[in-house]
C-alpha positions, 0 to 999 in steps of 0.5 A, spaced: 409 695 562 409 702 566 416 704 567 418 707 573 421 714 572 427 718 575 431 713 578 438 716 578 443 710 576 450 712 578 453 718 581 460 721 580 464 720 586 469 724 590 474 720 592 482 723 592 487 720 587 492 716 591 499 717 588 500 712 582 507 708 581 511 709 575 510 703 572 506 702 566 502 697 569 500 695 576 494 693 581 489 697 579 493 703 577 498 705 572 502 711 569 506 713 563 509 720 561 502 723 559 498 721 565 496 717 571 490 713 572 487 708 578 481 704 580 478 708 585 473 703 586 467 699 583 460 696 584 455 692 580 449 695 578 443 692 576 439 696 570 433 693 566 435 690 559 430 695 556 435 700 559 441 697 557 442 692 562 445 685 561 443 678 563 445 671 563 452 670 566 454 677 565 453 683 570 454 690 569 460 693 573 461 701 574 468 702 575 470 709 578 477 711 575 481 717 577 485 720 571 491 725 572 494 729 566 501 730 567 503 732 560 503 740 558 497 739 554 490 738 555 488 731 554 481 728 552 478 721 554 472 718 552 469 711 551 472 710 545 479 711 548 477 705 553 478 698 552 476 692 557 481 686 555 479 679 557 485 675 555 486 676 548 479 679 547 478 686 546 471 689 549 468 696 549 465 699 555 457 699 555 454 705 552 447 703 551 445 704 558 440 709 558 437 714 563 436 722 563 440 722 570 446 717 568 453 720 570 458 716 566 463 718 561 460 716 555 461 723 552 468 726 551 472 728 558 477 733 557 482 734 562 487 740 563 494 740 564 496 738 571 489 736 573 485 730 575 478 728 573 473 722 576 470 718 570 465 712 571 465 707 565 460 701 565 463 694 563 459 687 562 463 682 566 463 675 568 463 674 576 470 672 579 474 674 573 480 678 572 481 683 566 485 689 564 482 696 563 486 700 557 486 707 557 489 711 551 487 718 551 488 723 546 492 729 547 491 736 544 498 736 541 496 731 536 504 730 535 504 727 542 501 720 541 500 717 548 501 710 549 496 706 553 496 704 560 493 698 563 489 697 569 488 690 572 481 689 574 479 683 579 471 683 579 472 678 585 473 684 589 466 687 588 462 680 590 459 684 596 456 689 591 453 683 587 450 680 593 447 686 595 443 687 588 437 683 590 436 686 597 431 690 595 426 684 593 428 681 599 426 687 603 419 688 599 417 681 600 418 682 607 414 688 607 408 685 603 408 679 608 408 683 614 404 689 613 399 687 608 398 679 609 399 678 616 405 673 615 412 673 619 418 674 615 425 675 619 427 679 613 423 685 615 427 687 621 433 686 617 432 690 611 425 694 612 425 701 614 417 703 615 412 706 620 408 700 621 403 704 624 402 709 619 402 704 613 397 700 617 393 706 618 393 708 610 392 701 608 385 701 612 383 707 609 384 704 602 380 698 604 375 702 606 374 707 600 374 700 596 369 696 600 364 702 600 363 702 593 361 695 594 356 696 599 350 701 598 351 705 605 358 707 607 361 703 613 363 706 619 371 706 620 370 700 625 366 696 621 370 697 615 376 695 619 373 689 621 372 687 614 379 689 613 382 684 618 378 678 614 380 680 608 387 680 610 386 673 613 384 671 607 390 674 603 394 671 608 392 664 605 390 665 598 395 671 595 401 670 591 406 674 589 414 674 586 418 680 587 424 681 583 429 687 583 430 690 576 434 696 577 439 697 583 444 703 583 446 708 588 441 706 594 435 707 589 432 701 586 426 698 582 422 692 584 417 688 579 412 684 583 407 679 579 402 677 584 395 675 584 390 677 590 382 678 591 379 684 587 375 688 592 370 690 586 369 683 584 365 682 590 360 686 588 356 681 585 356 676 590 354 681 595 348 683 591 347 675 591 347 675 599 342 681 599 337 678 594 337 672 598 336 676 605 330 679 601 327 672 598 328 669 605 324 674 609 320 678 604 323 684 607 325 690 603 330 693 608 337 695 604 340 696 611 338 690 614 340 686 607 347 689 607 347 687 614 346 680 612 351 681 607 356 683 612 355 678 616 357 673 611 363 677 609 368 671 611 364 666 606 364 671 601 371 672 601 372 664 602 368 663 595 372 669 591 377 667 586 384 670 585 385 675 580 392 675 577 394 682 575 395 683 568 401 688 569 406 687 574 407 693 579 414 697 579 415 699 586 421 704 587 425 703 593 431 707 597 436 705 601 437 708 608 442 706 613 443 699 610 435 698 609 430 699 604 424 704 604 418 704 599 418 710 596 411 714 596 407 715 590 401 719 588 394 716 588 394 714 581 400 710 581 400 703 582 402 701 589 403 695 594 397 698 598 393 699 592 394 692 590 393 688 597 389 693 601 384 697 596 384 690 592 385 694 586 388 689 581 390 691 574 
């Protein structure tokens, strides 16, 4: 399976630090004589299992912390100094999530005296459950043994971000339904950003380039467009696909699509059969007339075509824009929705 590259998993936040209370424990905030800390926010993120994501009842929660050093010496805080408490059980942050561009606090974060730093940690959590995050930084003054501060974490507060994790697959499903299969899907207006006219123009061009490899003589733009309408109608009733979001962080997502469709290049032999049939019926060896006959039977050709199932799923990158999702443009060598459902190039 090809892996989509360049997905920014999580970015550093820039929220202001609110004054913390003086108690050792609080609702998402805490302090002692050496440092103050609070939870600025959290959001569920989705990362593929091969990149350190989780499955089953657990989900991956990115917790954004603000830590202020109130001591006279510098302190450092790394994932080794952070714990997640589930009752009596002590858990560690998830440090297995991999990306060249991830910006989490897996490495040691040094905080100078009287300075604040924003840090992000990833935790495997169960939904709608309460935990505590324990922070115990190390002081540059080794004689100063800093006491642990615990912050209360209620994952139910971030349920909205959990529900939104699957929105990209809804958007892509609607995108394929409406623009490539000619179906209605109410999610299109809800979740999709797309220039319909431009997508359909590009799809027509992609189909024309493919179908011209099936016929000996290049079709006109109008002729290819007419055939594409028939092809699209046939896909409407025959094509199947299933979209699943495999990564979704900070307005960037990857959606995996398993699908079956009509391979345009697979029509070559059937088109040749119709050309041959024309010759046998008329005894007229005229390639243009043979092709015209085959084109006139294109609907029958499509009707008899077998579905071809993809050997590999598509991995479609998407970006969020004002609460909706847009398919990220890719180069001509990449697997795209257009390549699969308009050009009929099924791998």
